[in-house]
MDTraj code that builds the backbone (N, CA, C; nanometers):
import mdtraj as md
import numpy as np

residues = "MET VAL GLU VAL ALA ARG LYS VAL GLY ALA ALA SER LYS PHE THR GLY SER GLY GLY ALA VAL VAL ALA PHE CYS PRO ASP GLY PRO SER GLN VAL LYS LEU LEU GLU ASN GLU CYS GLN GLU ALA GLY PHE ILE VAL ILE PRO LEU LYS VAL VAL PRO SER CYS LEU SER ASP GLU ASP LEU LYS THR LEU GLN LYS".split()
xyz = np.array([
    [0.0822, -0.1192, 0.0000],
    [0.0000, 0.0000, 0.0000],
    [0.0865, 0.1254, 0.0000],
    [0.1896, 0.1240, 0.0815],
    [0.2803, 0.2388, 0.0869],
    [0.3462, 0.2585, -0.0490],
    [0.3881, 0.1493, -0.1111],
    [0.4532, 0.1589, -0.2419],
    [0.3594, 0.2156, -0.3475],
    [0.2330, 0.1774, -0.3428],
    [0.1350, 0.2284, -0.4392],
    [0.1209, 0.3792, -0.4235],
    [0.1106, 0.4264, -0.3012],
    [0.0963, 0.5702, -0.2771],
    [0.2213, 0.6454, -0.3216],
    [0.3356, 0.5922, -0.2874],
    [0.4607, 0.6598, -0.3235],
    [0.4837, 0.6584, -0.4739],
    [0.4294, 0.5591, -0.5419],
    [0.4410, 0.5496, -0.6882],
    [0.3815, 0.6728, -0.7571],
    [0.2766, 0.7307, -0.6965],
    [0.2139, 0.8502, -0.7547],
    [0.2632, 0.9781, -0.6879],
    [0.3651, 0.9665, -0.6031],
    [0.4246, 1.0838, -0.5398],
    [0.3596, 1.1272, -0.4104],
    [0.2708, 1.0443, -0.3566],
    [0.2044, 1.0774, -0.2305],
    [0.2917, 1.0341, -0.1129],
    [0.2819, 1.1061, -0.0041],
    [0.3466, 1.0643, 0.1202],
    [0.2580, 0.9569, 0.1820],
    [0.3182, 0.8549, 0.2402],
    [0.2392, 0.7446, 0.2921],
    [0.3071, 0.6812, 0.4121],
    [0.2233, 0.6320, 0.5052],
    [0.2758, 0.5709, 0.6278],
    [0.1749, 0.4692, 0.6789],
    [0.2260, 0.3567, 0.7294],
    [0.1369, 0.2597, 0.7929],
    [0.0762, 0.3215, 0.9184],
    [-0.0490, 0.2854, 0.9481],
    [-0.1193, 0.3429, 1.0628],
    [-0.0832, 0.2753, 1.1938],
    [-0.0342, 0.1537, 1.1866],
    [-0.0035, 0.0791, 1.3081],
    [-0.1143, -0.0168, 1.3467],
    [-0.2301, -0.0026, 1.2846],
    [-0.3417, -0.0915, 1.3159],
    [-0.3339, -0.2214, 1.2372],
    [-0.2535, -0.2223, 1.1353],
    [-0.2416, -0.3404, 1.0503],
    [-0.3418, -0.3358, 0.9368],
    [-0.2917, -0.3410, 0.8154],
    [-0.3809, -0.3447, 0.6997],
    [-0.4283, -0.2106, 0.6501],
    [-0.3666, -0.1017, 0.6955],
    [-0.4092, 0.0309, 0.6505],
    [-0.2897, 0.1252, 0.6444],
    [-0.3013, 0.2258, 0.5595],
    [-0.2022, 0.3331, 0.5531],
    [-0.2756, 0.4660, 0.5466],
    [-0.2047, 0.5705, 0.5792],
    [-0.2539, 0.7068, 0.5593],
    [-0.1664, 0.7659, 0.4509],
    [-0.2292, 0.8295, 0.3529],
    [-0.1539, 0.8918, 0.2438],
    [-0.1917, 1.0387, 0.2348],
    [-0.0929, 1.1204, 0.2008],
    [-0.1140, 1.2641, 0.1823],
    [-0.0733, 1.2984, 0.0402],
    [-0.1625, 1.3657, -0.0312],
    [-0.1389, 1.4032, -0.1708],
    [-0.1168, 1.5537, -0.1791],
    [0.0094, 1.5986, -0.1693],
    [0.0373, 1.7420, -0.1683],
    [0.0067, 1.8125, -0.2995],
    [-0.0053, 1.7362, -0.4090],
    [-0.0323, 1.7980, -0.5389],
    [-0.1806, 1.8150, -0.5676],
    [-0.2665, 1.7793, -0.4729],
    [-0.4084, 1.8076, -0.4848],
    [-0.4927, 1.7007, -0.5523],
    [-0.6115, 1.7429, -0.5992],
    [-0.7121, 1.6499, -0.6518],
    [-0.6643, 1.5595, -0.7658],
    [-0.5799, 1.6103, -0.8530],
    [-0.5332, 1.5254, -0.9638],
    [-0.4488, 1.4092, -0.9104],
    [-0.3706, 1.4360, -0.8092],
    [-0.2889, 1.3311, -0.7483],
    [-0.3772, 1.2324, -0.6713],
    [-0.4807, 1.2831, -0.6075],
    [-0.5752, 1.1963, -0.5364],
    [-0.6387, 1.0991, -0.6349],
    [-0.6785, 1.1490, -0.7509],
    [-0.7405, 1.0639, -0.8533],
    [-0.6427, 0.9561, -0.9002],
    [-0.5163, 0.9945, -0.9218],
    [-0.4142, 0.8957, -0.9593],
    [-0.4015, 0.7880, -0.8520],
    [-0.3992, 0.8311, -0.7269],
    [-0.3880, 0.7371, -0.6153],
    [-0.5090, 0.6442, -0.6105],
    [-0.6273, 0.6997, -0.6261],
    [-0.7486, 0.6166, -0.6262],
    [-0.7428, 0.5115, -0.7363],
    [-0.7001, 0.5524, -0.8557],
    [-0.6914, 0.4588, -0.9683],
    [-0.5897, 0.3483, -0.9417],
    [-0.4726, 0.3861, -0.8923],
    [-0.3681, 0.2873, -0.8630],
    [-0.4123, 0.1916, -0.7521],
    [-0.4788, 0.2452, -0.6515],
    [-0.5267, 0.1606, -0.5416],
    [-0.6327, 0.0626, -0.5903],
    [-0.7215, 0.1104, -0.6755],
    [-0.8256, 0.0227, -0.7295],
    [-0.7620, -0.0921, -0.8083],
    [-0.6628, -0.0594, -0.8909],
    [-0.5934, -0.1631, -0.9683],
    [-0.5248, -0.2649, -0.8777],
    [-0.4749, -0.2189, -0.7638],
    [-0.4052, -0.3070, -0.6695],
    [-0.5012, -0.3813, -0.5767],
    [-0.6306, -0.3483, -0.5841],
    [-0.7293, -0.4146, -0.4999],
    [-0.7481, -0.3526, -0.3627],
    [-0.7049, -0.2273, -0.3483],
    [-0.7193, -0.1564, -0.2214],
    [-0.8389, -0.0622, -0.2264],
    [-0.8944, -0.0327, -0.1118],
    [-1.0069, 0.0607, -0.0995],
    [-0.9544, 0.1920, -0.0434],
    [-0.9968, 0.3028, -0.1034],
    [-0.9577, 0.4358, -0.0556],
    [-1.0752, 0.4960, 0.0203],
    [-1.0498, 0.5393, 0.1420],
    [-1.1514, 0.6076, 0.2223],
    [-1.0962, 0.7460, 0.2549],
    [-1.1501, 0.8505, 0.1912],
    [-1.0993, 0.9862, 0.2168],
    [-1.1226, 1.0280, 0.3620],
    [-1.0252, 1.0976, 0.4172],
    [-1.0350, 1.1522, 0.5524],
    [-1.0393, 1.3032, 0.5446],
    [-1.1077, 1.3628, 0.6388],
    [-1.1118, 1.5082, 0.6468],
    [-1.0464, 1.5484, 0.7785],
    [-0.9433, 1.6292, 0.7701],
    [-0.8740, 1.6763, 0.8900],
    [-0.9451, 1.8017, 0.9387],
    [-0.9840, 1.8007, 1.0651],
    [-1.0570, 1.9138, 1.1228],
    [-0.9875, 1.9594, 1.2510],
    [-1.0134, 2.0827, 1.2918],
    [-0.9544, 2.1310, 1.4172],
    [-1.0072, 2.0517, 1.5371],
    [-0.9334, 2.0553, 1.6440],
    [-0.9724, 1.9879, 1.7664],
    [-1.1034, 2.0449, 1.8202],
    [-1.1840, 1.9590, 1.8790],
    [-1.3092, 2.0020, 1.9423],
    [-1.2888, 2.0283, 2.0912],
    [-1.1670, 2.0096, 2.1384],
    [-1.1397, 2.0291, 2.2801],
    [-1.1275, 2.1775, 2.3128],
    [-1.1793, 2.2140, 2.4283],
    [-1.1680, 2.3523, 2.4744],
    [-1.0285, 2.3744, 2.5320],
    [-0.9947, 2.4986, 2.5572],
    [-0.8656, 2.5295, 2.6193],
    [-0.8530, 2.4608, 2.7549],
    [-0.9633, 2.4547, 2.8291],
    [-0.9630, 2.3885, 2.9602],
    [-0.9353, 2.2384, 2.9449],
    [-0.9989, 2.1761, 2.8459],
    [-0.9738, 2.0340, 2.8195],
    [-0.8269, 2.0103, 2.7868],
    [-0.7712, 2.0951, 2.7027],
    [-0.6316, 2.0796, 2.6620],
    [-0.5365, 2.0920, 2.7807],
    [-0.5699, 2.1786, 2.8760],
    [-0.4860, 2.1943, 2.9955],
    [-0.4816, 2.0653, 3.0767],
    [-0.5935, 1.9945, 3.0863],
    [-0.5962, 1.8704, 3.1643],
    [-0.5126, 1.7616, 3.0984],
    [-0.4987, 1.7663, 2.9680],
    [-0.4191, 1.6666, 2.8970],
    [-0.2695, 1.6891, 2.9147],
    [-0.2312, 1.8109, 2.9474],
    [-0.0899, 1.8443, 2.9603],
    [-0.0330, 1.8040, 3.0958],
    [-0.1177, 1.7657, 3.1896],
    [-0.0713, 1.7305, 3.3245],
    [-0.0161, 1.5916, 3.3291],
])
top = md.Topology()
chain = top.add_chain()
for i, resn in enumerate(residues, 1):
    res = top.add_residue(resn, chain, resSeq=i)
    for name in ("N", "CA", "C"):
        top.add_atom(name, md.element.get_by_symbol(name[0]), res)
traj = md.Trajectory(xyz[None], top)
């Protein structure tokens, strides 16, 4: 999986859960499409992720730092 992502120039890393990777496509949507096509050919499923800001309040974050 990592090799497939890197083949299209995406950054890729195993998640540690086994059987999955996270890939980042710095070149945007065209690179994502290339990755999707290559993954499909290799028999892998692509599930897009959306990175969002933390939902924790400043008070919550303080408790995590202790």
